[in-house]
Structure formats: C-alpha cells, structure tokens
N, C-alpha and C positions, 0 to 999 in steps of 0.2 A: 517721485519727489513730493515730500509732504510740505504743503504750504498752509499757513493759517487761513481759515475759512470765514465767511461772513458770519456764520453762526457762533464763532468764537469771540466776536466783538462785544464789548460791554455797552450795548445800546439801550437807551431809555427813550421814552417819548420826548421829543424836542431836542434829542442829541443832534449834533452837527457833524456831518461826514464830508471830508474832503475826498473826492473821487478823481483819480487820474484816469482820464479816458483817452482813447486814440481817435480823435475826430479830425485827423489829417486827411480830409476828403477832397476830391477834385471839385472845383467850382467852374461854372460856365455862366457868363452874363449875370454875375452876382447871385447865383443860386447854386445849391448843392446838386451836382450832376449824378453822383453815385452815393447813396446814403448807407451802404453796407456797414461801414464802421460806426455809424450812429445806431442802426437797428441792432447790431450785435451787442451793444452796451445796455440795451433796454432791460434784459433780465436782471442785471445788477441794480439798475436804477429803480425798477419796479419793486424789487425786494425791499430796498431801503425806504421807498415811499410808502409801501404797505406797513412798515414799522414806524410810520409817522416821523421819519427822520428829515431834518433839513439838509439838503444836499448841495454842496458846492462842487460843481464839476469843473475840471480844468484840463487843458490840453494845448497842443500846438497846431499850427497850420503853416506848411511850407518852411522856408528858411529866410526869415526877415533879418537875420544876423544882428539881433540885439537892439533893433530900433523899430519904432512904430511905423508901419507901412499899411495904409488902408487896403491895399490889395490882398493882405493876409489877415484881415479882420475876421473874427469868429462870428460876426453878425449873421451871415447866412446860415451858419450852423445852429445858432440859437433859434432862428426862425423855424428851421426844419425840425429841430428837437421839440419845439413847442407844438408843432403839428402832430408829431408822433405821440407825445404825451397828453395831448388835448388840453393843454393850458399854457399860458404865456410863460416863457423862460426869459427873464431879464438877463442882459449882458452887463457885467461889471467891468468898466474900463480900468478900475484899480485892481491890481493883482494881489497886493499884500496889505497886511495891517500896518499902520492904523488907517490908511486911506480907504481901505475896503470895509471898515467897521460899519459905516452907515448902511451899505447894501446888505451886509450880513444881518444887521438888526431888523431889517424889513422882511427877511426871509422867514416864511411860516413853515411849520411842520408839514411834511408831505409835498413840498415844493422844491424846485431846483433853481439855483443861480449858476449861470455859466460865466466863467472868467474869460476875459480877453486873452488873446494869444500869449502863452507863457514865454515864447521866444522873443516877444517885444522887449523883454528885460534880459540883459546880458548875463545876469546871475543864473538863469536857467541852464544854459549849456555850459557855463563855467562851474556849475555845481557849487555855488557859494552857500555856506551855512546860513548866512543872513537872509538870503532869498527863501531858502527852505523854511526857516523859522517864521518869516513873515507870511508865507503861504499857508502854513499850518495854524497860525495863531487864530484862536476862536473856534477851532474845530476839535471835536472830541476824539475822532477816529479817522483813519485813513484807509482807503481801499484803492489798490492798484488794479485797474482793469484794462491797462494799455499795453497789451502784448506787443504791439508793433513798435513800441518805444522801450521795451524792457531791456534791450541790449545797450541802452544808453545810460551812462553814469551821470545823469542830469539831476538837478536839484529836486525836481518834483517826483523823481523816481526813487532815488536812494536816500533823500533827506528826511521825508516825513516818518518813515518807519523807526528812525532813531528818536523821534519826539513824542509820538502818540501810538496807542494800540492800532495795529494794522492787519490787513487781510487781503487775500487775493479775491478779485471779483469773479463772477461766473465765467466770463470769457477767458480771462487769464488762466483760471484753473483748468478749463477744458483744453486750451491750447497746450499747456504744459503736460497734461495727462496724455493727450494723443501723441504729441511729438516725443515725449520721454518713452512712451511705449514702443516707438520704433527703435529705440536704442537698447531696450532691455529684453523684450521677448516677442519680436515680430513673427507672425506666421510665415512660413516659407513655402515656396521661394519668395524672397524679398527682392523686388526690382526697383531701382531708383532711376529716374529720368531727369537729367540735368541739362539745362540750356542757358540761354541768356548771352550777353555780350562779353562779359569780363571773366576770363579764365582765372585771374588772380583771386577773385572773390570766391571761387569754388574749390580751389586746390585743397584747402584745409578740410572742407566737408567731404571731398572725395576720399581723402586719406581716412577720415573717420568712418565713412560708410563702407569702405573696402574691408573693414574689420567686421562688418555686420551683414552686408548685402551679398546676394548671390550673383547679381548682374547690375552693372551701372551702364546706362545708355547715355551717350553724350551727343548733344546737338547744339543748335544755335551758333552764333558767331564764335563762341569759345571753342567750338570744335576745330576751327581752322588752325589754331595754335597746336592742337594735337596732330592734325594732318601734316603741318610743317615739321613737327617733331618726328613724324613717321617717314619723312623724306620726300613728301609730295610738294610739287609746285602749286601754290595757292593763288596765283594771279594777284589781284589787288584786294583780296579778302582781308578782313581784320585779323591782325596777328599781334601777339605780345612776345617780341623776341626774347625778352629777359625771362620768360617762363617756359621756353622750349625744353630746357633740360629737365624741369619738373615734369612736364608732360611726357617726355620720353621715359622717365622713370615709371610713371603711372601706366604707360602703355605696355610695360612688361608684364602687367597683371592681366591674364586672359579674361577676367570677369569684366573688364572695361571695354566697351564696344564704341566705335566711332562710325560716322557715316561712310557708306560706300558710294553714294551718289549725291549730288547737290544741284540745286537750282541756281544758275548764274545769270548775271545781267551786266551790261556795261556801266550801269549807274543805279543808285537807289532812288527810284522814282516809280509812280504808279502806272506809267504808260510805256515803260521800256520793253524791248523785246527780250524774252527769257528763253532759256533752254536748259535741259537736264544733261549733265555730264558725269562721268565717273570721277572719283576724287583724284585720280592720277591723270586727269585730262582737262583740268581747269585752264582755260586760255589766258594768256597774258592780257592785261587790260580789262579783265572782267573780275567780278567779285561774287562770292557765294553768299546768298541771301536766304536760303532755306534748305532743309534736308530734302533729298530727292524722293520720288515715290517708292523706289525699292527699299531705301533705308526706312522710310515711314512704315512700310508694310512689315519689315522685319522687326522694327521696334514694337509695333502694335501686336505682333504675334507673341513677343516676349511678355508684354503687359497682360495679354489674354490668359497666359498660363500662370500668372503670379497670384500668390495668396495675400501679399502686401505690396502696395505700390506707393512710392513717393515721387511726386513730380514737382520740380522747381525750375522754372525758366522756359521760355518759348523756344521752339525749334528754328524759328526764322523771324523775319520782320512781319509778324502776323497782322500788323495794323494796315498793311498794304495788300490788296487782294492777290497780286501775282505771287506773293511770298507767304501766304497764309495756310497753304494746303498741309504742310508738314505739322504745324501746330494743331490744326483742326483734326488731323488723323490721330495724333496723340491724345487730344482731348476726348475724342469719341472712344478711343480704346480704353482710357482710364474710366470714363463714364460707364462703359459696358463691362468692365472687369468685375467678376463676381467676388473678388477678394476685397480686403480692406484698403480703401483708397484715400490718399492724402495729397492735397495740392498745397504747396508751400508758399502761398502768398505771392505778392508782387505781380509781375506781368503774367505769370501762369494763372493766377487767380483771376485777373482781369480777362484773360483769354477764355477760360472755361465759363465765366459768367457771360461774356460776350457771345459765346456760341450757344448759350441757353442750356448748359449741361451741369451747372453747379449743383442742382438738386439731386443729381445721380451720383454724386461723390460723397463719401462718408464724412470728410472734413476738409473745408477750404480755410486755410489759415489767413488771418488778417495781417500777418507780419512776415514779409519776405526775408528781410535782413535778420530779424530776430529768430525766425525759424532756422535759418542756416547756422547762425551762431549757437543756438541751443543744440542742434544736431552735432556741430563740430566740437563744442566744449562741454556739453552736458549741463551747463548752467548759464545764467545771465545776471548782470549786476542788479537788476530789479528783483529777481527771485531771491538772490542772496540777501538783499536788504530786508525783504519780508521775513525770511527765516531767522535772521539775526536781530530783528528789530525789538522795540519795546514790547514786553509781554502784555 
C-alpha cells in the first residue's frame, strides 16, 4: 500500500506540522508506566525536528467521553516526552484555534508542543469538520503516526488530510508495510495464533486469514465458543452463544486448530486450585483459564516450523501466574522461531514485552484493534484519508 511519505511534504524552516501520535499509554501514580508508544514516535519527531519544524503533537488518552477529566490528562505524557527529547515539552490546554494561537505563537523551530487529550472535546470522536479545522489551523502539514488509532474515523485522523498536505509517519509506514506484507506474499508455511477473550472480534480476521494461512491456532477464552460449537461441555467457561454457528462453520476447515487440553479452576483468582483436563472433560462449576501443556506444546511445534508467524491475543489470563504458562510457551516459541514473526499489538504485545522477549520478534505492533482490522479489511479509515487527501 503506497502512502505519502515525510519526504513528500513541502517543508521549509519554521513550518508547523500537526502530528497525530498514539500516546494512549498506561499510567500509574501520575507517571507513564510503559512508554513504548512514546518511544516508537521518536523517529518521526526527530526527523521533523532535524528539519527545524515546529511540531504540534496531538493524541488521546483513555475514554473521557468528551469531557475534561484530570485522570486522563496528557500532562504525564508531556513530562515523559520531554525527558526523551531532552527539552521541555509544554502542554496546551487549548486544543483548537483561536484559543490555541498564543501557545502556537510561542513555539520555536525544532521544538514540540503537546496538546491536551483530544477526547476532552466531543468533536474528536464525533468527527466534526469544525473540530478538524480548528485543530489544523495554523499548521502547514499533517503527519499521521498513530497506527493504534488509524482504524477510527475520528476528526484528528480523517479530517486534516482534507485540509493540508499530509503524510504517514515512520511508525505508521512500518506498521502498514509489515502487516500488508502478511496479506500479499508471506513466506510459507504461514501460521497465525489467535487468542483473547472475545470471539466476535476475531471472526472476520479468521475468515480473512483462512484465505492466506496454512494453519490457524486458536486459544484464549475465545476458544471455548469453538469448543462448545464442537459439542463439548465447557463448564462455566466464557462463551458467546450467538457465535456458536459461526464457530461451527469455521471448524469445518482443517487448517483451524483448537485446544485439546485446558487449565481449569473454580474461579478466576491468583490462589485457586487448578488442574489440567481434556477439552471433553471440563467439570461443571469450573472454567477454563489457559490452554493446557499438551496444546501449548503442539502449538509451539507448529510455530517452530513456520516461515511466517502472526500472533494476536493471549492464550489465557496471563496476568495471573497460575494461568500464564500457555501464553509464555507461545511467546517463547514465537521468539525462537527462525521465520518472520509479527506480534499484533494489544495484550499479546504486552505479554511478549512482559516476558522480556520483544527484541527477539521481528515486529511488535502498537495497535491491536488496528492490526486486526487491517488484516481483515486490507485498509483503514486513516490510511484511506492519507491516500485521498490534499496533494
């Protein structure tokens, strides 16, 4: 997919660039807990700063639902970004012109101004033209480097490309290049590992991947709807009854594999007794919370023989030690695989980083939902806006 690049922009010294970033980072005690989404934006910001550009960075944090909530302020993000850039990054409480004009007038070439949370204004998620126009006012160009939000038709994503010359940032360009490559010409065998809680989120991407993958391995809570569709009793495990027919249809394809054993417990808690059972022997009153060791070993063997691997979604409740083994086994297998490996954002990205294995993977996406939608549909609203925007 061809997107306009930074080098295509009509930049001059003192140009002002509006940069949509994905700084939706976790916070703890008023500080950034994981700065991955900030550090991955630095190549784009550094390129602009090297060109003596005035940078207005903007993004969202959480879901404040169109009202100002101090719990979702970007102030901790501005502080961490300033540490990484080695200069102060002021935070503008005003999001749009003309209220923002004074802050923009003080912005010097080679410096960054960060705007407060875009979702404090209801115009952002409502995609109002007035909000997009006010956001873009005073800026000469627009760069979208927020892959994690590129699947949202929000004002800051799809509005600016209609108003000023626009381009993809370094992060967005790499995400699209890697994930699009999985759809066009992946090395084979191509193995996808899909997990997570909600099967309805994955049905579309499973259909899309079945036209391209050699094997799809299904784990996580979503696997229990497949097991119910196969006729197994699943105890108190999570199930989506309205998706059983869809899962039964997908199970007819021999390339789709589901667990053969699972870790069960009477409740989701860190100190409950657990045991491993076959998928046709889940006791009433217990729920499955991880794939079992036989399944994990079989999945790992499939991954070891793959030339391309896509992993999206954990195999169990990996945040709790009793139910982390399946996800850890998959993470280790993906890290050890000699083929091209991609982790599709979200919880699976958090898992592989938590296990200290991210550096052994070829690409860890910053957008779980965006990566799934790109794989399913082959395009995203933010990418289409860039391609069709003002030249």
